[in-house]
N, C-alpha and C positions, 0 to 999 in steps of 0.2 A: 504493500500500500504506500509506504513511504517512497519507494522507488517510483511509483506511478505519479505521486504528487511532486516529485523533485523537478526543478526547472530543467527544461531541455537545454543541453549544451549548445551554445551558439557556434556556428562555423566561423572560422577566421575569414577576413575579407578576401584573402588570396584563394581560399577554397571555394567561396561563393562565386568569385569571378571565374574560376576554372569550371565550376558547374554550369554557369550561364554560357560560357564558351562552348562546352560540350553539347548543351541543349540546342544552341543555335547552329552548331555544325551538323548535328543529326537532323535538324529541321531543313537542311538543304541537301537533298539527295544527290544533285549533280555535283556538288562540292565533294561529297563522300565518294562518289564514283571517281572523280578526278584524283582524290587522295589515294584511293586503292590502286588505280592504274599507275600513278607515279611510283608508288611503293613497289608494284610488280616490276616496272621497268628498272628500278634501282636494283632490286634483287637479281633480276636476270643479268644485268650488267656485271654485278659483283660475282655471281656464281657461274658465269658463262664457261670458264675453263672446266668446271666440274659437271655441268648439266648438258654440255654439248655432246652429241653422240659421236662426233668425229673431230679431228683436228681441222681448223679452218682452212688449211692449205692442202689437206689430203685430197688426192684426185683418184677417181675410180673410172678408169678408161673403158671399162666394160659396161658402164652405166651412164652414158652421156645423155643429157637432156631427158632424164626420166621424169615423168609427170608426178604431181603430188599423189600421196598414198601408194607409191610404189613400194615394193618389198625392200625394207631396209632404209628407205628414204621417205620420211613422212611428208616433207614438202618438196620432194623431187630433187633433181640435180641440175647444175648449169652446164654450159657448153664444154667445160673441162672435167665434168664428173664430180664437182665439189658439192657437198651437201648444203642445200639451201637453208635448212633449219639452223645448222651450225653457223653459217655465215650471217644470218639475221641475228642470232643471239650474240655473236661477237661484234656485229655492227652496232648493237645498242651501246656497247662500251664507248665506241668512238663518238657517237652522237651525244650521249650524256656528258662525256668529258668535255666535248666542245661547247655544249650548251651551258653547263654549270660553271666550268672554269673560266670561260670568257666572261660570263656574267659577274662572277666573283672578282675578277681582275678589273672589270669596268667599275664595279662598286668601290673597290679599294682605291681607285684613282679619282673617280668622279665625285664621290661623297666628300672627302676632305677638301678638294678643290672648290666644290660648290659651297660648302660651309664657310670656308675662308673668304670666298668672293662676296657672299651675302653679309657676313658679319663685319668684315673690316672695311668694305666698300673702298673709298679712295681710288687710287689708280689701278688697284688689283681687279676690281669688278669690271670696268670697261675692257681691260685686256682679256680677261677670261671669257667674257661674253662674246667679244668679237671673234675669238678663236673658236668658240662653240658654234657661233652662227656660221662660220666658214665651213665647219664640218657638216652642219645640218643643211647647208645649201645643196649637198649632194645626197641622193637617195642612199639609204642604209646599205643596201646590197651592193651598190656601185662602189661605195667606199671599201667594203669588205673584199670585193673582187679585185679592185685596184691594189690594195695593200697586200693581198695574198700573192698577186702576180709579181709584186716587187720583192717581197720577202722570200718567196720560194714555196714549193709545195711540200708541206709537212703538217702534222697535227698541231705541233707547237705554233707554227706560223699562222695556222687557221685560227687558233685560240687568240693570238695577239691581234690579228686583223679584225675578228669579230668584236673583241673587247674595245678596240679603238673606235669602231663604228658605234658602239653602245654608249661610250663615255658621255657625250653631250647630253643625253637624256637624264642621266644621274646628276650631272652638274646643274642642270636647270631645276630639277626637283629639290636638291639640297639647297641651292641658292634661294629659291622661293620660300622654303620653310625658314631658312636663316633670316631672311628679310622680315618675315612676320614675327618670329619669336624674339628677335633682338629689340623690338619695340615694347615688349611686355614689361610690366612693372617689376616682376620678380627678377628679371635679368638686370634691370637698372639697379635694383636693391643689392643684388650680388656684387655688382661692380663697385657700389658705394662702400660695402663692408670690406673691400679689398680682395675679392676673388680674382684670380688670374684669368686671362683670356682662355687658357687651356682648360681650366676648371669650368668656366661658363660653357665652352663648347661641348665639353664632355658631359656635364650634368644637366644642362638645360636644352641645348640645341640638338644634340645627337639623339636623345630619346624621342623628341618630337618628329624627327625625320625618319625614324625607323619604320613606321607603318607604311608611308607612301613608297619608300625604297623597297620594302618587301613586296608590295603589290607590283611595282614596276619590274622587279626581278622575275616574278612568275610570268610576266608578259614577254620579257626579252629572252628567257630561256627557250621557249618554243621557236621564236624568231631565229635564235642562234642555231638551233637544231636544223631548221630549214636552210639557214645560211651554210652550214657545214655540208649538208647534202648537195646543195647547189655547187659549192666550190669543188667538192669531190666529183660531181657529175662533169664539171668543166675540166677536170684534170688538175685543179689548183689546190686540192686538199690532200687527203690521205692517199698514198700511192699503193698500188698493188704490190704484193699479194695481201696486204692488210685489209680485212673486210670492212666495208663501209656501205651504208644504205645508198649513198650517192653513187659510188662506183658500181654497185650492183645494178642500179638503174641505167647507168651509162653502158655497161656491158650488155644489158638486155635489149638495147635498141635494134640490134641486128637479128633478134629472134622474136619480135613482137607477134608475128603470125604463127611461127612454128611452136613457140613456147611462151605464151603471154604471161604465164605465172611468174616468169623471171622478173617482170616489171611490176606485176600486181602485188606480190608479197612484200618487197621492200617499200612500195608505195603505201600499203596498208600500215606497215610498221611506223613510217613517218607520220601518217595521219593520226594514228592512235597516240603516239608520243606527244605531238603538238596539242591534240585535243585534251589529253590528260592535264597538261600544265595550264592550258587556258581555263579549263573547268576549275582546277584548284585555285588559280589566280582570282577568278570571279568569286569563289567562295571566301577566300582570304580577304578580299576587298570588302565584302559584306560583313564578315566577322569583325573586322577592325574598324568598322564604321562607328564613331563615338555615339551617335544618336541611338543606334540599335543596341549597342553594348551597355548603355546605361539602364536599359529596361531589365 
């Protein structure tokens, strides 16, 4: 009886916030689908060496251009007798590495540059913004193709080229947030009590820019995956025999009528990967919306 009459223990604010976050996530089925698909792609990329039925370079000259569901080859083989399922699994590693690492590199450069530009203003701001406008004057993929052609064909250079093409977007987002937050009273109060610029940037500006940067990252990762596929398709990305969805599409051009599955399968993989990140990005944007999160 005493236990029944005892006051119920209140949850901490952090636990209540996590509970609201979970309920809002489960209330968005498409976001959950995106999260599950992204998790599957990450697992496939990590476990590709162990779950692939063959080596990605293994050739079976007695089984050239075998259709899907052939004996021993679930998704068929290509013109050299290489297992399509194996190459798609290994190709996910290249696509995710290009998408994630190029985005992380772009954030690592664009975020501090944008914060410094918006917070310090002076001569720094116009110089940074003119350079940003210069890059934005060219379409994203044109910048990536041009840089990849200059740097040379390799996964590392693809990551660098895609990152440079993404940096202006993060500079603009960080600068906009810094311009808004630097005018707040708590920032002025922190400066009055003697807080250093580094402390103000780290404690006040950086937390405010985290949400829009995270949403932007989920939008640029699928764009980077498409960019890597295009560069590899053009011969400016990952070079054979390393499996890549883009090179698989390029190799399939000569066999579209004879073996259309060679183009269809990597195309579906690219579609699902970009769709997964886009769905996850839309869900994160809704979840981080302050108006909805306050409910």
